[in-house]
C-alpha positions as CSV (number, residue, x, y, z in Angstrom):
1,X,0.2,0.3,0.0
2,X,0.9,3.7,-1.1
3,X,2.2,5.7,1.9
4,X,-0.5,8.4,2.0
5,X,0.5,12.1,2.1
6,X,-0.9,15.0,4.4
7,X,-3.3,17.7,3.6
8,X,-3.8,21.5,5.0
9,X,-6.1,24.2,5.1
10,X,-5.3,27.8,5.0
11,X,-7.6,30.7,5.7
12,X,-10.1,32.0,7.9
13,X,-11.4,30.4,11.1
14,X,-14.4,29.9,9.8
15,X,-13.3,28.1,6.1
16,X,-10.3,26.1,8.1
17,X,-12.3,24.8,10.9
18,X,-14.3,22.3,9.0
19,X,-11.0,20.5,8.0
20,X,-9.6,20.9,10.4
21,X,-12.3,18.9,12.7
22,X,-11.7,16.2,9.3
23,X,-8.3,15.5,10.4
24,X,-6.8,18.4,7.9
25,X,-3.8,20.3,9.4
26,X,-5.4,24.1,9.6
27,X,-3.2,27.1,9.6
28,X,-5.7,29.9,10.6
29,X,-4.9,33.7,9.2
30,X,-6.3,36.4,11.0
31,X,-5.9,40.4,9.6
32,X,-2.9,40.1,12.0
33,X,-0.7,37.0,10.7
34,X,-1.9,37.2,6.8
35,X,1.0,38.4,5.8
36,X,2.7,35.0,7.1
37,X,0.7,33.2,4.2
38,X,3.7,33.1,1.5
39,X,5.6,31.4,4.1
40,X,3.3,29.0,5.6
41,X,2.1,27.8,2.2
42,X,5.7,27.4,1.1
43,X,6.9,25.6,4.1
44,X,3.9,22.8,3.6
45,X,5.0,22.5,0.0
46,X,8.4,21.5,1.3
47,X,6.9,19.4,4.0
48,X,5.6,17.5,1.1
49,X,1.8,18.0,1.8
50,X,-0.2,16.6,-1.4
51,X,-3.0,19.0,-1.1
52,X,-3.1,22.4,0.6
53,X,-6.7,24.2,0.5
54,X,-6.6,27.9,0.3
55,X,-9.3,30.5,0.6
56,X,-10.7,32.1,-2.6
57,X,-9.5,35.6,-1.5
58,X,-6.0,34.4,-0.3
59,X,-5.6,32.5,-3.8
60,X,-6.3,35.7,-5.9
61,X,-4.1,38.3,-3.5
62,X,-1.4,35.9,-3.8
63,X,-1.7,34.6,-7.0
64,X,1.9,34.4,-7.9
65,X,3.2,32.3,-4.9
66,X,0.3,29.6,-5.8
67,X,1.9,29.5,-9.1
68,X,5.2,29.0,-8.0
69,X,4.1,26.5,-5.6
70,X,2.4,24.7,-8.2
71,X,4.8,24.8,-10.4
72,X,8.1,24.0,-8.4
73,X,6.8,21.4,-6.0
74,X,4.3,18.3,-6.0
75,X,1.5,20.2,-3.8
76,X,-1.7,20.7,-5.4
77,X,-2.9,24.1,-4.3
78,X,-6.4,24.9,-4.9
79,X,-9.2,27.3,-3.3
80,X,-12.1,26.9,-1.7
81,X,-14.9,29.7,-1.1
82,X,-14.3,31.4,2.7
83,X,-16.9,33.1,5.1
84,X,-18.1,35.0,2.8
85,X,-18.9,32.9,-0.1
86,X,-18.0,31.5,-3.7
87,X,-15.8,34.6,-5.8
88,X,-15.5,32.2,-8.9
89,X,-11.9,31.9,-8.4
90,X,-11.8,28.8,-7.9
91,X,-14.0,27.8,-10.7
92,X,-12.1,29.7,-12.6
93,X,-8.7,27.7,-11.8
94,X,-10.2,24.8,-12.2
95,X,-11.4,25.9,-15.6
96,X,-7.6,26.8,-16.5
97,X,-6.4,23.3,-15.1
98,X,-8.1,21.4,-17.6
99,X,-7.8,23.6,-20.5
100,X,-4.1,23.3,-19.8
101,X,-4.4,19.3,-19.9
102,X,-6.7,18.4,-22.5
103,X,-6.2,21.9,-24.8
104,X,-9.4,22.9,-25.3
105,X,-12.1,24.5,-22.9
106,X,-14.0,22.0,-22.1
107,X,-16.9,24.1,-20.2
108,X,-17.2,26.4,-23.1
109,X,-21.0,27.2,-23.9
110,X,-21.9,26.1,-27.1
């Protein structure tokens, strides 16, 4: 049986708490420690986390760092809606990833 790799979630208390409830490592970011996001994300990638779920607003704000992690580590960084709801960034990310993988936008309206 293959070794499983851990998962983590980074975001507000409200976003990360459900992940923590099912055993996923959670990094809670507040207005005071939001500036630690990049170092926390890189630390999780270096520790070989398979997936890091991040709050959509962080995904948008730190898009360059997210892209760097996705390009240079085996960690997959995935956006999830925050407490204020979905912004569309998660769907746009999935759409872009699928388009890169298959060479076309399979979600396009016909």
